SEMAR-125396 format. One record per residue: residue in one letter; residue number from 1; x, y, z of N, C-alpha, C, CB in turn. Coordinates in Angstrom, 3 decimals, decimal comma, padded with zeros to 6 digits, m for minus. Glycine has a CB too. Layout:
// residues N
R   resn   resi        n_X        n_Y        n_Z       ca_X       ca_Y       ca_Z        c_X        c_Y        c_Z       cb_X       cb_Y       cb_Z
R      A    NUM          X          Y          Z          X          Y          Z          X          Y          Z          X          Y          Z
...
// end
This chain:
// residues 214
R   resn   resi        n_X        n_Y        n_Z       ca_X       ca_Y       ca_Z        c_X        c_Y        c_Z       cb_X       cb_Y       cb_Z
R      X      1   m045,166    023,799    016,878   m044,296    023,993    015,818   m044,496    022,932    014,993   m042,946    024,134    016,177
R      X      2   m044,414    023,076    013,671   m044,460    021,955    012,709   m043,593    020,683    013,158   m043,949    022,479    011,320
R      X      3   m043,800    019,719    012,376   m043,066    018,734    012,563   m041,633    018,847    011,503   m044,020    017,504    012,372
R      X      4   m041,939    019,496    010,343   m040,850    019,936    009,435   m040,010    020,986    009,784   m041,331    020,284    008,279
R      X      5   m040,645    021,838    010,590   m039,607    022,760    011,135   m038,813    022,327    012,413   m040,270    024,039    011,442
R      X      6   m039,360    021,500    013,196   m038,569    020,674    014,323   m037,328    019,842    013,406   m039,779    019,416    015,245
R      X      7   m037,684    019,182    012,431   m036,813    018,339    011,708   m035,476    019,160    011,286   m037,595    017,765    010,451
R      X      8   m035,942    020,439    010,530   m035,026    021,448    010,030   m034,246    021,866    011,367   m035,834    022,736    009,258
R      X      9   m034,927    022,434    012,223   m033,804    022,641    013,510   m033,089    021,496    014,050   m034,477    023,194    014,785
R      X     10   m033,373    020,489    014,052   m032,610    019,322    014,590   m031,520    019,111    013,452   m033,607    017,926    014,862
R      X     11   m031,408    019,332    012,354   m030,611    019,018    011,395   m029,745    020,593    011,454   m031,496    018,501    009,928
R      X     12   m030,177    021,566    011,653   m029,017    022,824    011,636   m028,456    022,657    013,013   m029,669    024,565    011,407
R      X     13   m029,022    021,959    014,429   m028,226    021,916    015,461   m026,996    020,938    015,006   m029,038    021,469    016,717
R      X     14   m027,442    019,725    014,295   m026,176    018,804    014,178   m025,012    019,586    013,395   m026,561    017,359    013,332
R      X     15   m025,539    020,251    011,971   m024,640    020,588    011,546   m023,641    021,712    012,111   m025,059    020,715    010,606
R      X     16   m024,328    022,449    012,895   m023,652    023,598    014,111   m022,387    022,762    014,762   m024,981    024,063    015,627
R      X     17   m023,023    021,667    015,455   m022,245    021,066    016,370   m021,130    020,336    015,744   m023,014    020,242    017,168
R      X     18   m021,159    020,088    014,356   m020,034    019,654    013,622   m019,103    020,882    013,111   m020,554    018,807    012,440
R      X     19   m019,372    021,831    013,387   m018,519    023,081    013,112   m018,923    023,568    011,554   m016,759    022,689    013,263
R      X     20   m019,888    023,006    011,049   m020,229    023,452    009,509   m021,376    024,750    009,570   m020,983    021,962    008,561
R      X     21   m020,418    025,706    009,923   m021,172    026,919    010,535   m022,150    027,674    009,185   m019,848    028,142    011,252
R      X     22   m021,896    027,537    007,837   m022,287    028,107    006,981   m023,769    027,389    006,599   m021,222    028,167    006,045
R      X     23   m023,636    025,894    006,571   m024,670    025,013    006,449   m025,563    025,049    007,466   m024,255    023,817    006,311
R      X     24   m025,371    025,600    008,848   m026,171    025,504    009,974   m027,151    026,915    009,548   m025,195    025,528    011,557
R      X     25   m026,029    028,105    009,413   m026,747    029,335    009,472   m027,862    029,437    008,122   m025,580    030,582    009,478
R      X     26   m027,738    028,457    007,268   m028,650    028,312    006,005   m029,893    027,669    006,570   m027,975    027,363    004,746
R      X     27   m029,888    027,168    007,385   m030,965    026,012    007,884   m031,459    026,667    009,200   m030,234    024,320    008,200
R      X     28   m030,698    027,464    010,017   m031,309    028,393    010,777   m032,306    029,388    010,297   m030,416    028,996    011,282
R      X     29   m031,806    030,117    009,285   m032,403    031,021    008,507   m033,999    030,474    007,713   m031,212    031,383    007,462
R      X     30   m033,862    029,149    007,356   m034,894    028,522    006,885   m035,879    028,531    007,992   m034,546    027,225    006,384
R      X     31   m035,577    027,945    009,171   m036,359    027,829    010,509   m037,129    029,340    010,625   m035,201    027,494    011,947
R      X     32   m036,419    030,350    010,798   m036,825    031,561    010,966   m037,933    032,486    010,011   m035,692    032,083    011,016
R      X     33   m037,760    031,782    008,768   m038,420    032,016    007,586   m039,878    031,974    007,797   m038,007    031,087    006,587
R      X     34   m040,076    030,486    008,497   m041,597    029,953    008,813   m042,038    030,618    010,333   m041,629    028,023    008,898
R      X     35   m040,745    030,469    011,093   m041,187    030,440    012,678   m040,259    031,734    012,942   m040,741    028,800    013,753
R      X     36   m040,491    033,156    012,836   m039,445    034,199    013,179   m039,118    034,246    014,671   m039,926    035,610    012,738
R      X     37   m039,976    033,957    015,708   m039,829    033,808    017,233   m039,174    032,538    017,538   m041,200    033,855    017,986
R      X     38   m038,713    031,727    016,742   m038,183    030,407    017,431   m036,988    030,864    018,087   m037,840    029,132    016,407
R      X     39   m036,851    030,244    019,467   m035,859    031,268    020,274   m034,444    030,279    020,015   m036,371    031,569    022,289
R      X     40   m034,490    029,210    019,791   m033,394    028,270    019,762   m032,620    028,857    018,482   m033,901    026,613    019,640
R      X     41   m033,327    028,853    017,267   m032,994    029,341    016,079   m032,322    030,642    016,078   m034,070    029,381    015,343
R      X     42   m033,006    031,722    016,912   m032,412    032,818    016,635   m031,232    032,796    017,757   m033,426    034,032    016,632
R      X     43   m031,184    031,942    018,719   m029,937    032,023    019,705   m028,957    031,405    018,935   m030,077    031,279    021,177
R      X     44   m029,298    030,309    018,370   m027,902    029,663    017,657   m027,479    030,549    016,361   m028,193    027,940    017,072
R      X     45   m028,176    031,111    015,632   m027,927    031,542    014,516   m027,165    033,077    015,140   m029,353    031,543    013,513
R      X     46   m027,861    033,396    015,900   m026,721    034,669    016,873   m025,582    034,595    017,157   m026,942    034,975    018,166
R      X     47   m025,205    033,261    017,720   m023,978    032,531    018,062   m023,003    032,687    016,797   m024,315    030,933    018,414
R      X     48   m023,615    032,333    015,865   m022,594    031,956    014,507   m022,422    033,354    013,884   m023,349    030,752    013,204
R      X     49   m023,301    034,212    013,925   m023,053    035,440    013,459   m022,200    036,213    014,178   m024,096    036,054    013,304
R      X     50   m021,880    035,950    015,496   m021,098    036,631    016,426   m019,679    035,879    016,323   m021,788    036,608    017,914
R      X     51   m019,704    034,801    015,901   m018,411    034,208    015,686   m017,750    034,769    014,514   m018,508    032,768    015,546
R      X     52   m018,583    035,067    013,333   m018,326    035,758    011,997   m018,216    037,559    011,984   m019,637    035,262    011,020
R      X     53   m018,162    037,862    013,607   m018,118    039,221    013,705   m019,144    039,882    013,118   m017,036    039,679    013,250
R      X     54   m020,321    039,711    013,076   m021,720    040,108    012,245   m022,373    040,623    013,509   m022,703    038,707    011,358
R      X     55   m021,888    041,532    014,453   m022,373    041,630    015,911   m023,569    042,402    015,715   m021,335    042,340    016,994
R      X     56   m024,261    043,328    015,123   m025,300    043,793    014,983   m026,319    043,032    014,713   m025,203    044,548    014,313
R      X     57   m026,385    042,462    013,524   m027,478    041,159    013,159   m027,622    040,369    014,391   m026,918    040,029    011,892
R      X     58   m026,550    039,794    014,738   m026,319    038,948    015,849   m027,156    039,625    017,131   m024,665    038,816    016,109
R      X     59   m026,879    040,605    017,602   m027,614    041,092    018,883   m029,217    041,257    018,383   m026,899    042,689    019,496
R      X     60   m029,792    041,673    017,440   m031,146    041,569    017,009   m031,724    040,223    017,684   m031,224    041,561    015,373
R      X     61   m030,775    039,087    016,874   m031,526    037,611    017,043   m031,277    037,214    018,564   m030,817    036,297    015,927
R      X     62   m030,080    037,508    018,977   m030,007    036,945    020,180   m030,878    037,830    021,367   m028,486    036,808    020,470
R      X     63   m031,367    038,966    021,385   m032,402    039,800    021,993   m033,795    039,240    021,939   m032,409    041,102    021,352
R      X     64   m033,923    038,686    020,744   m035,357    038,028    020,554   m035,320    036,760    021,093   m035,844    037,893    019,083
R      X     65   m034,445    036,070    021,372   m034,048    034,667    022,118   m034,311    034,806    023,613   m032,397    034,255    021,916
R      X     66   m033,867    036,159    023,953   m034,200    036,499    025,605   m035,519    036,851    025,617   m033,339    037,769    026,344
R      X     67   m036,157    037,505    024,874   m037,633    037,972    024,945   m038,466    036,725    024,929   m038,068    038,961    023,695
R      X     68   m038,233    035,976    024,058   m039,070    034,579    023,873   m038,636    033,948    025,153   m038,670    033,549    022,415
R      X     69   m037,613    033,719    025,714   m037,602    032,603    026,564   m036,517    033,325    027,631   m037,131    031,050    025,760
R      X     70   m036,858    034,199    028,770   m036,008    035,000    029,332   m035,539    034,266    030,597   m036,610    036,325    029,550
R      X     71   m035,865    032,810    030,830   m035,523    032,108    031,959   m034,144    031,498    031,574   m036,633    031,054    032,367
R      X     72   m034,095    031,557    030,419   m032,689    030,415    029,545   m031,305    031,283    030,132   m032,691    030,481    027,100
R      X     73   m030,704    030,796    030,916   m029,390    031,443    031,169   m028,258    031,598    029,988   m028,788    030,656    032,261
R      X     74   m028,141    030,760    029,264   m027,498    030,526    027,968   m027,861    031,741    027,166   m027,964    029,161    027,259
R      X     75   m028,810    032,065    026,919   m029,353    033,252    026,197   m028,877    034,499    026,507   m030,658    033,354    026,342
R      X     76   m029,231    034,645    027,928   m028,404    035,920    028,132   m026,965    035,843    028,389   m028,912    036,639    029,215
R      X     77   m026,147    034,970    028,439   m024,753    034,935    028,251   m024,349    035,247    026,995   m024,241    033,770    028,562
R      X     78   m025,063    034,545    026,073   m024,470    035,076    024,583   m024,561    036,394    024,126   m025,087    034,428    023,500
R      X     79   m025,803    036,825    024,705   m026,284    038,566    024,632   m025,440    039,329    024,980   m027,399    039,082    025,474
R      X     80   m024,848    038,810    026,267   m023,879    039,743    027,117   m022,515    039,524    026,261   m023,710    039,233    028,929
R      X     81   m022,337    038,527    025,938   m021,044    038,316    025,260   m020,858    039,030    024,045   m020,841    036,968    024,971
R      X     82   m022,025    039,198    022,999   m022,256    039,936    021,971   m021,764    041,657    022,404   m023,870    039,660    021,595
R      X     83   m022,593    041,881    023,247   m022,396    043,289    023,772   m020,875    043,819    024,085   m023,201    043,372    025,088
R      X     84   m020,303    042,943    025,058   m018,645    042,912    025,303   m018,123    042,896    023,970   m018,012    041,539    026,168
R      X     85   m018,137    041,973    022,893   m017,577    042,259    021,776   m017,501    043,258    021,079   m017,834    041,704    021,204
R      X     86   m018,769    043,749    020,957   m018,981    045,222    020,763   m018,597    046,280    021,315   m019,903    045,461    020,816
R      X     87   m017,850    046,183    022,279   m017,683    047,394    023,316   m018,699    047,986    024,051   m017,200    048,448    022,732
R      X     88   m019,914    047,423    023,787   m021,169    047,948    024,502   m021,202    047,416    026,025   m022,551    047,435    023,687
R      X     89   m020,119    048,252    026,772   m019,926    047,670    028,140   m020,884    048,206    029,059   m018,559    047,917    028,685
R      X     90   m021,405    049,200    029,046   m022,350    049,720    030,202   m023,558    048,974    029,710   m022,586    051,504    030,348
R      X     91   m023,827    048,777    028,464   m025,395    048,186    028,254   m024,981    046,716    028,857   m026,123    048,144    026,323
R      X     92   m023,859    045,839    028,692   m023,482    044,694    029,494   m023,856    044,600    030,758   m022,266    044,548    029,538
R      X     93   m023,245    045,882    031,175   m023,202    045,610    033,104   m024,599    046,057    033,387   m021,874    046,792    034,259
R      X     94   m025,341    046,955    032,798   m026,912    046,911    033,221   m027,708    045,929    033,057   m027,621    047,762    032,672
R      X     95   m027,451    044,953    031,978   m028,513    043,552    031,801   m027,853    042,645    032,645   m028,689    042,793    030,143
R      X     96   m026,476    042,303    033,049   m025,980    041,508    033,968   m026,891    041,663    035,342   m024,486    041,857    034,123
R      X     97   m026,921    043,056    036,022   m027,048    043,351    037,051   m028,531    043,325    037,008   m026,326    044,425    037,403
R      X     98   m029,193    043,499    036,130   m030,853    043,038    035,997   m031,193    041,622    036,102   m031,475    043,415    034,587
R      X     99   m030,528    040,801    035,405   m030,701    039,399    035,346   m030,442    038,910    036,622   m029,881    038,748    034,362
R      X    100   m029,009    039,117    037,080   m028,755    038,655    038,514   m029,801    038,807    039,564   m027,636    039,340    039,020
R      X    101   m030,911    039,571    039,523   m031,580    040,067    040,482   m032,745    039,075    040,334   m031,842    041,593    040,384
R      X    102   m032,915    038,092    039,174   m033,657    037,345    038,855   m032,906    035,712    039,175   m034,043    037,804    037,467
R      X    103   m031,758    035,849    038,683   m030,883    034,631    038,828   m029,808    034,559    039,725   m030,337    034,344    037,698
R      X    104   m029,831    035,079    041,199   m028,727    035,694    041,851   m027,561    034,543    042,235   m029,306    036,468    043,172
R      X    105   m028,060    033,345    041,856   m026,953    032,204    041,880   m026,283    031,939    040,747   m027,443    030,958    042,232
R      X    106   m026,436    032,654    039,883   m025,949    032,174    038,167   m024,428    032,607    038,336   m026,879    033,237    036,554
R      X    107   m023,471    031,454    038,306   m022,154    031,734    038,250   m021,657    032,505    037,370   m021,557    030,818    038,183
R      X    108   m022,092    032,006    035,777   m021,936    032,544    034,745   m021,926    034,045    034,286   m022,612    032,002    034,274
R      X    109   m023,084    034,465    035,033   m023,278    035,913    035,195   m022,571    036,627    035,936   m024,329    036,197    035,563
R      X    110   m022,517    036,078    037,129   m021,525    036,791    038,222   m020,158    036,989    037,629   m021,328    035,876    039,617
R      X    111   m019,419    035,947    036,945   m018,237    036,137    036,042   m018,347    037,024    034,997   m017,858    034,988    035,470
R      X    112   m019,353    036,973    034,216   m019,553    037,856    033,045   m019,612    039,395    033,589   m020,964    037,423    032,235
R      X    113   m020,193    039,742    034,737   m020,206    040,993    035,229   m018,934    041,496    035,725   m021,118    041,062    036,172
R      X    114   m018,216    040,671    035,962   m016,768    040,755    036,557   m015,989    041,457    035,246   m016,060    039,049    037,049
R      X    115   m016,033    040,700    034,339   m015,290    040,834    033,039   m015,865    042,112    032,785   m015,506    039,673    031,841
R      X    116   m016,897    042,542    032,693   m017,606    043,905    032,291   m017,135    044,861    032,920   m018,986    044,014    032,492
R      X    117   m016,937    044,897    034,349   m016,411    045,937    035,267   m014,972    045,951    035,135   m016,802    045,710    036,728
R      X    118   m014,611    044,845    035,116   m012,889    045,030    034,979   m012,334    045,736    033,650   m012,124    043,462    034,972
R      X    119   m013,317    045,514    032,666   m012,899    046,162    031,395   m013,839    047,766    031,367   m013,331    044,959    029,941
R      X    120   m014,127    047,937    032,375   m014,662    049,639    032,857   m013,677    050,111    033,753   m016,255    049,795    033,772
R      X    121   m012,956    049,324    034,045   m011,993    049,465    035,157   m012,641    049,885    036,562   m010,940    050,526    034,740
R      X    122   m013,681    049,187    036,666   m014,189    049,345    038,061   m013,777    048,155    038,979   m015,752    049,471    038,042
R      X    123   m012,470    048,395    039,254   m011,910    047,055    039,775   m012,191    046,682    041,099   m010,519    047,012    039,697
R      X    124   m012,867    047,612    042,009   m013,321    047,100    043,244   m014,591    046,066    043,336   m013,609    048,258    044,001
R      X    125   m015,530    046,657    042,373   m016,561    046,015    041,838   m016,222    044,574    040,965   m017,207    047,060    041,014
R      X    126   m015,239    044,805    040,355   m014,994    043,376    039,421   m014,484    042,331    040,533   m013,637    043,566    038,013
R      X    127   m013,680    042,733    041,392   m013,292    041,859    042,425   m014,265    041,202    043,144   m012,575    042,466    043,267
R      X    128   m015,354    042,197    043,800   m016,469    041,745    044,379   m017,159    040,441    043,508   m017,399    042,992    044,511
R      X    129   m017,317    040,626    042,631   m018,048    039,604    041,367   m017,275    038,431    041,348   m018,028    040,235    039,700
R      X    130   m016,038    038,517    041,093   m015,357    037,246    041,134   m015,180    036,634    042,437   m014,115    037,367    040,563
R      X    131   m015,247    037,157    043,863   m015,261    036,771    045,134   m016,556    035,908    045,234   m015,185    037,976    046,086
R      X    132   m017,586    036,617    044,657   m019,055    035,641    044,441   m018,954    034,446    043,438   m020,363    036,605    043,780
R      X    133   m018,265    034,563    042,493   m018,030    033,483    041,589   m017,409    032,406    042,446   m017,124    033,896    040,368
R      X    134   m016,336    032,553    043,211   m015,583    031,688    043,777   m016,372    031,179    045,042   m014,260    032,288    044,036
R      X    135   m017,076    031,989    045,648   m018,111    031,673    046,897   m018,849    030,538    046,313   m019,234    032,995    047,372
R      X    136   m019,661    030,602    044,978   m020,199    029,750    044,249   m019,946    028,695    043,806   m020,413    030,084    043,618
R      X    137   m018,689    028,754    043,219   m017,793    027,810    042,849   m016,268    028,028    043,214   m017,955    027,675    041,488
R      X    138   m015,903    027,235    044,334   m014,319    027,501    044,908   m013,421    026,854    043,911   m013,966    026,780    046,510
R      X    139   m013,889    026,284    042,654   m012,681    025,690    041,845   m012,928    026,328    040,453   m012,644    023,911    041,773
R      X    140   m013,341    027,568    040,453   m013,244    028,250    039,260   m011,943    028,964    038,996   m014,285    029,142    039,203
R      X    141   m011,171    028,357    037,961   m009,953    028,854    037,934   m009,860    030,264    037,227   m009,129    027,873    037,327
R      X    142   m010,905    030,616    036,145   m010,765    031,751    035,568   m010,931    033,062    036,802   m011,854    031,732    034,356
R      X    143   m011,927    032,850    037,333   m012,304    033,806    038,481   m010,852    034,232    039,084   m013,355    033,016    039,711
R      X    144   m010,016    033,373    039,651   m008,777    033,572    040,317   m007,827    034,041    039,504   m008,310    032,477    040,906
R      X    145   m007,794    033,742    038,216   m006,699    034,444    037,059   m007,059    035,527    037,468   m006,780    034,276    035,343
R      X    146   m008,400    035,921    037,111   m009,128    037,534    036,988   m008,741    038,255    038,095   m010,844    037,618    036,988
R      X    147   m008,581    037,711    039,383   m008,500    038,476    040,609   m007,118    038,708    040,622   m009,041    037,799    041,903
R      X    148   m006,120    037,527    040,412   m004,439    038,265    039,886   m004,599    039,379    039,429   m003,542    037,584    038,674
R      X    149   m005,152    039,041    038,153   m004,874    040,567    037,191   m005,168    041,872    038,058   m006,058    040,704    035,704
R      X    150   m006,391    042,016    038,709   m006,900    042,791    039,607   m005,586    043,201    040,378   m008,032    042,093    040,415
R      X    151   m005,124    042,439    041,109   m003,988    042,723    042,180   m002,738    043,264    041,416   m003,554    041,305    043,050
R      X    152   m002,412    042,624    040,405   m001,283    042,861    039,469   m001,778    044,337    039,145   m001,135    041,714    038,074
R      X    153   m002,641    044,626    038,679   m002,969    046,152    037,959   m002,827    047,078    039,547   m005,032    046,275    036,995
R      X    154   m003,130    046,684    040,628   m002,942    047,615    041,708   m001,583    047,618    042,346   m003,915    047,357    042,715
R      X    155   m000,567    046,832    041,668    000,751    046,716    042,380    000,813    045,737    043,667    001,148    048,142    042,837
R      X    156   m000,309    045,035    043,776    000,022    044,059    044,976    000,228    042,569    044,520   m001,203    044,078    046,074
R      X    157    001,807    042,815    044,204    002,189    041,476    043,689    001,900    040,319    044,394    003,460    041,412    043,498
R      X    158    002,220    040,578    045,568    002,033    039,134    046,673    000,991    038,468    046,517    001,930    039,362    048,191
R      X    159   m000,328    039,373    046,700   m001,641    038,532    046,256   m001,814    038,544    045,044   m002,890    038,929    046,755
R      X    160   m001,517    038,946    044,188   m001,595    038,471    042,740   m000,674    036,875    042,407   m000,882    039,856    041,769
R      X    161    000,517    036,923    043,073    001,206    035,599    043,154   m000,085    034,513    043,429    002,457    035,605    044,484
R      X    162   m000,808    034,758    044,938   m001,560    033,881    045,425   m002,655    033,308    044,588   m001,985    034,369    046,462
R      X    163   m002,955    034,142    044,034   m004,307    033,997    043,073   m003,846    033,081    041,839   m004,917    035,639    042,434
R      X    164   m002,909    033,614    040,966   m002,485    032,978    039,910   m002,057    031,456    040,291   m001,399    033,798    039,321
R      X    165   m001,464    031,376    041,401   m001,061    029,993    041,802   m002,196    028,965    041,999   m000,299    030,075    043,079
R      X    166   m003,065    029,754    042,489   m004,413    028,929    042,817   m005,164    028,501    041,442   m005,516    029,914    043,771
R      X    167   m005,327    029,702    040,790   m005,970    029,397    039,346   m004,770    027,996    038,404   m005,972    031,345    038,297
R      X    168   m003,548    027,924    038,730   m002,753    026,985    038,173   m003,085    025,806    038,766   m001,415    027,256    038,265
R      X    169   m003,194    025,758    040,402   m003,429    024,559    041,021   m004,848    023,836    040,348   m003,526    024,872    042,628
R      X    170   m005,697    024,976    040,139   m007,235    024,194    039,598   m006,947    023,712    038,285   m008,711    025,279    039,438
R      X    171   m006,074    024,259    037,404   m006,010    024,335    036,151   m004,453    024,291    035,393   m006,748    025,511    035,920
R      X    172   m003,620    023,202    035,641   m002,573    023,250    035,417   m002,029    023,779    033,905   m002,299    022,139    035,799
R      X    173   m002,641    023,425    032,899   m002,423    024,037    031,580   m003,067    025,410    031,316   m002,913    023,114    030,569
R      X    174   m003,247    026,076    031,965   m003,486    027,280    032,168   m002,801    028,601    031,798   m003,576    027,220    033,147
R      X    175   m002,760    028,458    030,368   m001,344    029,528    029,682   m001,335    030,553    030,076   m001,200    029,910    028,240
R      X    176   m002,793    031,339    030,148   m002,547    032,838    030,694   m002,238    032,851    032,184   m003,872    033,796    030,467
R      X    177   m002,883    032,190    033,096   m002,289    032,181    034,501   m000,890    031,886    034,266   m002,950    031,109    035,520
R      X    178   m000,066    031,116    033,818    001,364    030,429    033,928    001,916    031,813    033,431    001,768    028,842    032,885
R      X    179    001,647    032,537    031,940    002,232    033,884    032,015    001,951    034,839    032,820    002,126    034,420    031,076
R      X    180    001,249    035,215    033,456    000,911    036,237    034,299    002,010    035,856    035,490   m000,772    036,249    034,713
R      X    181    001,576    034,489    036,227    002,478    034,291    037,155    003,597    034,810    036,988    002,647    033,205    037,370
R      X    182    004,425    034,454    035,747    005,867    034,906    035,465    005,994    036,114    035,617    006,378    034,658    034,240
R      X    183    005,243    037,194    034,899    005,358    038,516    035,214    005,452    038,956    036,526    004,442    039,099    034,727
R      X    184    004,465    038,596    037,164    004,361    038,749    038,774    005,595    038,248    039,685    003,084    037,896    039,276
R      X    185    006,336    037,044    039,195    007,434    036,919    039,785    008,779    037,806    039,210    007,594    035,538    039,766
R      X    186    008,681    038,020    038,085    009,636    039,080    037,745    009,407    040,334    038,735    009,441    039,511    036,176
R      X    187    008,594    040,717    038,908    008,241    041,999    039,648    008,323    041,549    041,242    006,611    042,608    039,174
R      X    188    008,380    040,675    041,669    008,871    039,904    042,962    010,545    039,937    042,902    008,243    038,168    042,967
R      X    189    011,018    040,076    041,733    012,538    039,600    041,634    012,752    038,163    042,073    013,490    040,508    042,554
R      X    190    011,974    037,256    041,623    012,152    036,027    041,987    012,172    035,241    040,323    010,884    035,578    043,160
R      X    191    013,649    035,284    040,216    013,813    035,344    038,621    014,011    033,521    038,287    015,505    036,515    038,078
R      X    192    014,128    032,771    039,072    014,597    031,416    038,625    012,948    030,756    038,731    016,011    030,603    039,796
R      X    193    012,274    031,267    039,485    010,637    031,167    039,417    009,906    031,509    038,485    010,033    031,784    040,251
R      X    194    010,353    032,820    038,061    009,825    033,407    036,832    010,077    032,580    035,461    010,451    034,790    036,708
R      X    195    011,729    032,242    035,466    011,930    031,391    034,066    010,993    030,084    034,215    013,690    030,868    033,808
R      X    196    010,877    029,639    035,076    010,114    028,314    035,178    008,840    028,477    034,666    009,984    027,776    036,568
R      X    197    008,058    029,722    034,990    006,590    029,963    034,390    006,607    030,290    033,116    005,812    031,018    035,021
R      X    198    007,863    030,863    032,746    007,754    031,309    031,242    007,846    029,687    030,315    009,304    032,578    030,810
R      X    199    008,930    028,833    031,036    009,120    027,562    030,169    007,915    026,792    029,943    010,102    026,622    030,776
R      X    200    007,022    026,761    031,189    005,912    026,126    031,442    005,237    026,618    030,369    005,322    026,292    032,734
R      X    201    004,837    028,021    030,146    003,975    028,766    029,109    004,655    028,040    027,573    004,223    030,763    029,281
R      X    202    005,640    028,180    027,370    006,517    027,735    026,313    006,038    026,335    025,819    008,008    027,692    026,819
R      X    203    006,051    025,417    027,008    005,818    023,944    026,784    004,312    023,614    026,340    006,161    023,150    028,146
R      X    204    003,760    024,593    026,574    002,262    024,838    026,707    001,620    025,203    025,197    002,003    026,147    027,828
R      X    205    002,410    026,203    024,740    002,238    027,119    023,668    003,368    027,549    022,963    001,637    028,184    024,085
R      X    206    004,131    026,654    022,411    005,470    026,899    022,035    005,602    028,116    020,937    006,050    025,551    021,485
R      X    207    004,388    028,546    020,395    004,594    029,898    019,682    004,323    031,316    020,518    003,608    029,888    018,442
R      X    208    004,401    031,298    021,908    003,994    032,243    022,619    005,405    033,248    022,758    003,341    031,618    023,962
R      X    209    005,014    034,210    021,989    006,049    035,064    021,857    006,591    035,805    022,965    005,737    035,858    021,006
R      X    210    005,620    036,224    023,926    005,920    037,169    024,739    006,851    036,435    025,762    004,675    037,841    025,291
R      X    211    006,350    034,948    026,226    006,937    034,321    026,995    008,447    033,899    026,447    006,064    033,328    027,320
R      X    212    008,858    033,567    025,220    010,122    033,581    024,490    010,890    034,933    025,017    009,846    033,572    022,801
R      X    213    010,361    036,068    024,825    010,942    037,186    025,053    011,414    037,932    026,296    010,307    037,776    024,565
R      X    214    010,281    037,482    027,435    010,656    037,385    028,688    011,717    036,466    029,301    009,660    037,185    029,209
// end
């Protein structure tokens, strides 16, 4: 890659990191005009377009990045996240499973697969994915939170309580887990504990309407 393209890409990345997305987008497009299959430019421009909800174009760019450098985990994560955002869940599931055969220790891919399966209402499979995440990283608060949600959906409130409390233990300012714990405690008729959970949510996020309501 020519030195001016490298410099252009570096500048684009700096603008991207500063949150100047329009400027970064313009610069990434300049890079791609000269080097259409430059993987970082394709990936990063895809991320920007995903954030702007231009998913169709984003997916084309992200797919190119995965084709050029299939061993870079982040490229696959970004591609899968864009598919999820477009509700193309079956495709996301297929890709997650395929890449996991090549990267079986990828915590993020196992977690993403869990999210996809949960959205597809394949709860036993989603549970297995989250348990794999926890096996690889016992401090993964989001996996505990999502396990709690699966148990909650199955009306296993006691097990849901355990999982949500573990998520909060690992990440005390986890708004979603604190809120879900409040809902579980309500179902278990532990009203004073539920109240404490909702008050914690409001402390963390004062405009949380549902917590105020509950």
